[in-house]
C-alpha positions as CSV (number, residue, x, y, z in Angstrom):
1,X,0.0,-0.3,0.0
2,X,2.7,2.0,1.0
3,X,4.7,1.8,-2.6
4,X,1.5,2.4,-4.4
5,X,1.0,5.9,-2.7
6,X,4.6,6.5,-3.7
7,X,4.1,5.7,-7.0
8,X,1.1,8.1,-6.9
9,X,2.7,10.9,-5.5
10,X,5.6,10.5,-7.9
11,X,3.7,10.3,-11.1
12,X,1.6,13.6,-9.4
13,X,4.8,15.2,-8.8
14,X,6.4,14.1,-12.1
15,X,3.1,16.0,-13.9
16,X,3.2,19.1,-12.0
17,X,6.7,19.6,-12.8
18,X,5.7,18.5,-16.6
19,X,2.7,21.2,-16.5
20,X,4.9,23.9,-15.0
21,X,8.0,23.7,-17.4
22,X,5.4,23.8,-20.1
23,X,3.4,27.1,-18.9
24,X,6.9,28.1,-18.4
25,X,8.0,27.8,-21.5
26,X,5.1,29.2,-23.4
27,X,5.4,32.3,-21.4
28,X,9.1,32.6,-22.6
29,X,8.7,32.2,-25.9
30,X,8.0,35.3,-27.7
31,X,8.6,34.1,-31.0
32,X,6.0,35.2,-33.7
33,X,5.4,37.5,-36.4
34,X,2.6,39.9,-34.8
35,X,1.8,42.1,-37.9
36,X,2.6,42.5,-41.0
37,X,4.6,45.7,-42.7
38,X,1.2,46.1,-44.9
39,X,-1.2,46.0,-41.8
40,X,1.3,48.4,-40.1
41,X,1.2,51.0,-42.6
42,X,-2.5,50.6,-42.9
43,X,-3.5,51.0,-38.9
44,X,-0.9,54.3,-38.8
45,X,-2.2,56.2,-42.1
46,X,-5.6,54.6,-41.9
47,X,-7.0,58.2,-42.0
48,X,-4.4,59.7,-44.0
49,X,-3.0,59.2,-47.5
50,X,0.3,58.2,-47.1
51,X,3.3,58.1,-49.7
52,X,5.7,55.0,-50.4
53,X,8.9,56.5,-50.4
54,X,12.4,55.7,-50.7
55,X,15.6,56.9,-48.4
56,X,19.0,56.2,-50.6
57,X,21.6,55.6,-48.1
58,X,24.1,58.1,-49.0
59,X,28.0,57.7,-47.4
60,X,27.3,60.4,-45.4
61,X,23.8,58.7,-44.0
62,X,25.6,55.6,-44.2
63,X,28.2,56.3,-41.7
64,X,26.2,57.9,-39.5
65,X,23.3,55.3,-39.3
66,X,26.3,53.0,-38.2
67,X,27.3,54.9,-35.5
68,X,23.9,54.7,-34.4
69,X,23.3,51.2,-34.4
70,X,26.9,49.9,-33.7
71,X,27.7,47.8,-37.1
72,X,27.4,48.4,-40.9
73,X,24.0,48.9,-42.3
74,X,22.6,46.9,-44.9
75,X,21.4,47.9,-47.8
76,X,21.6,50.6,-50.9
77,X,17.9,52.0,-49.4
78,X,15.3,52.2,-46.8
79,X,11.6,51.9,-47.8
80,X,9.3,54.0,-45.7
81,X,5.7,55.8,-45.6
82,X,5.3,59.5,-45.0
83,X,2.2,61.5,-44.9
84,X,3.2,65.7,-44.4
85,X,5.7,65.7,-41.6
86,X,4.7,62.2,-40.7
87,X,6.8,58.8,-41.3
88,X,6.6,55.4,-40.7
89,X,9.3,52.7,-40.9
90,X,9.7,49.1,-40.5
91,X,13.6,48.3,-39.6
92,X,15.2,45.3,-38.1
93,X,17.9,44.9,-35.3
94,X,19.5,41.9,-34.3
95,X,18.3,41.3,-30.3
96,X,20.6,38.5,-29.4
97,X,21.1,36.1,-32.5
98,X,18.0,36.7,-34.5
99,X,16.3,40.3,-36.1
100,X,13.5,41.5,-34.3
101,X,11.3,43.7,-37.1
102,X,10.3,46.6,-35.7
103,X,8.0,49.4,-36.8
104,X,8.7,53.3,-35.4
105,X,6.1,56.1,-36.3
106,X,7.8,59.8,-35.9
107,X,6.2,63.1,-36.4
108,X,7.3,66.4,-35.3
109,X,10.7,64.8,-34.7
110,X,9.2,62.5,-31.9
111,X,8.2,58.8,-31.5
112,X,4.6,58.4,-31.6
113,X,4.6,54.5,-31.4
114,X,6.8,51.9,-31.5
115,X,5.9,48.4,-32.2
116,X,7.5,45.0,-32.4
117,X,6.3,43.4,-35.5
118,X,8.0,40.1,-35.7
119,X,10.0,38.7,-32.5
120,X,12.4,35.6,-33.6
121,X,14.1,34.9,-30.4
122,X,13.2,32.7,-27.9
123,X,13.6,35.0,-24.5
124,X,13.4,38.5,-24.0
125,X,9.6,38.6,-26.3
126,X,8.5,40.9,-23.3
127,X,9.7,44.0,-25.8
128,X,6.8,43.4,-27.8
129,X,4.0,44.4,-25.0
130,X,2.7,47.8,-25.2
131,X,3.2,48.6,-21.5
132,X,7.1,48.3,-22.7
133,X,7.1,50.0,-26.2
134,X,5.0,52.9,-24.5
135,X,8.1,54.2,-23.2
136,X,9.0,55.6,-26.6
137,X,5.8,57.6,-27.1
138,X,7.4,61.2,-27.0
139,X,11.1,60.4,-27.2
140,X,13.5,62.9,-29.5
141,X,17.1,62.1,-30.9
142,X,20.2,64.2,-29.0
143,X,22.8,66.1,-30.4
144,X,24.8,63.0,-29.3
145,X,22.1,60.5,-31.5
146,X,21.1,58.6,-28.8
147,X,17.2,59.0,-27.6
148,X,16.1,61.6,-25.2
149,X,15.2,59.6,-22.1
150,X,15.9,56.6,-20.3
151,X,13.9,53.4,-21.4
152,X,13.4,51.1,-18.3
153,X,14.8,47.6,-19.4
154,X,13.1,44.5,-18.7
155,X,14.9,41.3,-17.0
156,X,16.1,38.9,-19.3
157,X,15.4,41.2,-22.2
158,X,18.4,43.2,-22.5
159,X,19.9,42.6,-25.9
160,X,16.2,42.9,-27.5
161,X,15.6,46.1,-25.5
162,X,18.9,48.0,-27.0
163,X,17.9,46.5,-30.3
164,X,14.5,48.4,-29.8
165,X,16.5,51.6,-28.6
166,X,18.8,51.6,-31.5
167,X,16.5,51.1,-34.0
168,X,13.9,54.2,-32.6
169,X,17.0,56.4,-32.8
170,X,17.8,55.5,-36.3
171,X,14.2,56.2,-37.2
172,X,14.3,59.5,-36.0
173,X,17.4,59.7,-37.7
174,X,15.9,58.7,-40.7
175,X,12.8,60.5,-40.1
176,X,14.7,63.8,-39.7
177,X,17.0,63.3,-42.7
178,X,14.2,63.0,-45.3
179,X,12.3,66.5,-43.5
180,X,15.6,68.3,-43.4
181,X,15.1,68.7,-39.8
182,X,16.8,70.9,-37.4
183,X,17.0,67.7,-34.8
184,X,20.1,66.4,-36.4
185,X,23.5,68.2,-36.4
186,X,23.5,71.5,-39.9
187,X,26.2,70.0,-41.4
188,X,24.0,66.8,-42.4
189,X,21.1,68.6,-43.4
190,X,22.8,69.8,-46.7
191,X,23.8,66.4,-48.5
192,X,21.2,65.1,-50.9
193,X,19.0,62.4,-49.1
194,X,17.7,61.4,-52.8
195,X,14.1,60.6,-51.2
196,X,11.5,60.3,-53.6
């Protein structure tokens, strides 16, 4: 009788451990595509007529962009959407090992919205929650090309947070370039952006 109770307790404990592990894995695994680029642009410009445009990455833009993100930027051009002084960008940055696809909306040289569109890492996906991304609303670019505010981190998501910070600063820089804004130093305002 004692052996049967012991065996039942052992089976119950194993089942409980499996259930807890499964739940923990489910909450930690954040991989997924949450919104397509087309849907993001449609949401952002729902009441406005936005134009799809291209920012050609000149050597000057490429150099500053690399300084912002800490590595060379890829590609010859960046596609974005614009309506008046409002721009929307979809950019990618590596978290720990995989790219995070991030949508950023900038208006009047400040961030209006940051949204994680696709997250491919196994951990750190908490950066996609609105409670986290809301911290970026109203952020602007400082003279040193960093955000003008501190963003609270998330335990276990440090690299993902850094990636979102870099993309936010990069979107602000690109926005300033295409709008010939005072948010960037005068030396860079005068170069040709080739924005179409």
